[in-house]
C-alpha positions in Angstrom: 85.2 112.3 101.2 87.1 109.4 99.8 88.3 109.7 96.2 86.6 107.2 93.9 89.9 105.9 92.5 91.3 105.3 96.0 88.1 103.5 97.0 88.2 101.3 93.9 91.9 100.5 94.4 91.3 99.6 98.0 88.3 97.5 97.2 90.2 95.5 94.6 93.0 94.9 97.2 90.5 93.8 99.7 88.9 91.4 97.2 92.4 90.1 96.3 93.3 89.6 99.9 90.1 87.8 100.6 90.8 85.5 97.6 94.3 84.7 99.1 92.8 83.8 102.5 90.1 81.7 100.9 92.7 79.9 98.8 94.9 79.2 101.9 91.8 77.7 103.7 91.0 75.7 100.6 94.6 74.3 100.4 94.3 73.2 104.1 90.9 71.6 103.6 92.1 69.8 100.4 95.1 68.5 102.3 96.9 67.2 99.1 100.0 68.8 97.6 98.7 68.4 94.0 95.4 70.1 94.7 97.1 72.8 96.8 99.5 73.4 93.9 96.5 73.8 91.5 94.9 76.4 93.8 98.2 78.2 94.0 98.6 78.2 90.3 95.2 79.8 90.0 96.4 82.6 92.3 99.4 83.3 90.0 96.9 84.8 87.6 95.1 86.9 90.1 98.1 88.7 91.5 99.4 90.3 88.3 95.9 91.1 87.1 95.2 93.0 90.4 98.5 94.8 90.0 97.7 95.9 86.5 94.1 96.9 87.3 95.0 98.9 90.5 97.9 100.6 88.8 95.7 101.5 85.9 93.1 102.9 88.2 95.7 105.0 90.0 97.1 106.3 86.8 93.6 107.3 85.7 93.1 109.1 88.9 96.4 111.0 88.5 96.3 111.4 84.7 95.6 115.2 85.0 98.6 115.6 87.3 101.2 113.6 85.4 102.9 114.2 82.1 102.8 111.5 79.3 106.5 110.9 80.0 105.9 110.1 83.6 103.0 107.8 82.8 105.3 106.1 80.3 107.9 105.5 83.0 105.3 104.0 85.3 104.1 101.8 82.5 107.7 100.7 81.9 108.1 99.8 85.6 104.9 97.7 85.6 106.1 95.9 82.5 109.5 95.2 84.2 107.6 93.9 87.3 105.5 91.6 85.2 108.6 90.3 83.2 110.3 89.6 86.6 107.3 87.8 87.9 106.1 85.8 84.9 109.4 85.0 83.2 110.5 81.4 83.6 
């Protein structure tokens, strides 16, 4: 039987991947750089959001197996990733 946290994480990633494919098709259909850039900008919000939610689900699933210190280290790693991704 599949763990509910694993199933939720996988489902979020499938949805995220589907959105990426739809966005790529939309960019091709729109055929203009300004509109494609607007679609791409919308995706910039989706990626970090999916990262945070899937990581949170994974941590919730492992909460009983991890110490607070280890959870803190994982949270620091996610913050560093977000700073690297979002910092101009």
